[in-house]
N, C-alpha and C positions, 0 to 999 in steps of 0.2 A: 249614724253610720260614721265611723272614723276614717280619715284618709289613710290609704294604704301606701306603704313605701314600695316603690317599684323594686322588683327583684334585681339584685346586683348581677352584673355579667361575670362570666368566668375571668375576663381580663381584670375587672375591678377587684374581684376576690384575690386573684393572683398578686396584683399590685399591693393590696392591703397586707397580704401575708409577707411579701418581700420587705415592705416598709417597716415591718416589725424588727428587722435586722438593722441595728444602728449603723453599721458600715454601709449597707446598701442605701439606707436613708440619707446618709451624708452625700454619697455619690449621686443619688437621685436629685437631691436639692441643688448640688453644684451644677449638674446638667440642666436642670430647670432654669436656674439663674442665667446660665450661658445662653440658652434658647431665648429667654425673655429679653436679654440684652441685644441679641441679633434681631429679634422682632422689632425692638425699639428703633434700631438703626434703619431698618427697612421702612418702618412707618414714617420716619423723618424724611427719608428720600422720597417716598411716595407723596407725602404732604407737600413737600417743596415742588415736586413735579406738578401737582394740581394747582398750587399757588401761581406757578409760572405759566399755567395754561397749556402745558405740553401733553400730548397724547403719549401713551406708552410706546407706540411705534416711532414717534418723532424723537423721544428720548433715546430709544435704542439706536436709531439712525445716527444721531449726533454723537453717541458714545461708541459707535462702530460695533454694535452688537446686533444679534438677531432679535427681531421683535418678539418672537415667542419666548425667548429667554427672559426678557424684561417682564412680559405678561405673567410668566410663571413665578418670577421673583415676587411680584406684588400680589399674586393671588394664592400662593402656596400657604398651607396651614402652618408649616414650620420651615420657612426658607432658611437656607444655609449658603449664602453667597460667598464667593471667594473675596479676599481682600482686593484683588485686582478689579473685580466687578464693582465693588463698593467705591473704590477710588475713581474708576472711569465714570460712574454715574454722578458721583459728588462733583467731579470736575465740570461736567455739563451743567449741573444744577447750581454751580457757584458756592459749593459747600467745602469746608475744610474737614478733613479726618485727622483728628489730633488726639493721640493717647495722652491722658492726664492722670496723675496720681489720684487715687481714691481718698476721700476724706476719712473713711473708716476702712481699715485693712480687712480683707477677707481671708478666711483660712485657706492655706494652700491645699490644692488637690494633688494627691500623690498618684 
């Protein structure tokens, strides 16, 4: 008996069809990279919070934020915090937010 491939969902078929369009594929990859970069920042903030032994509620209190906002930020599948939120949390966590040039340029997104 051979293993069967599970049926693809409508959303998966739709995405596969759209990714056949080179322009859509470029935009999709750019958006995916942006999301991955945001996720990486959130993971660093949460890791630092854990290292410092702070609860999410305590971090929120120190940053002047609502506890539920910090909980959502660290538990959302695709968080999209404002820069103001990132800076406020970084300040409490003793982290710098510093834009730096990339080693390899990325294509510009129009």
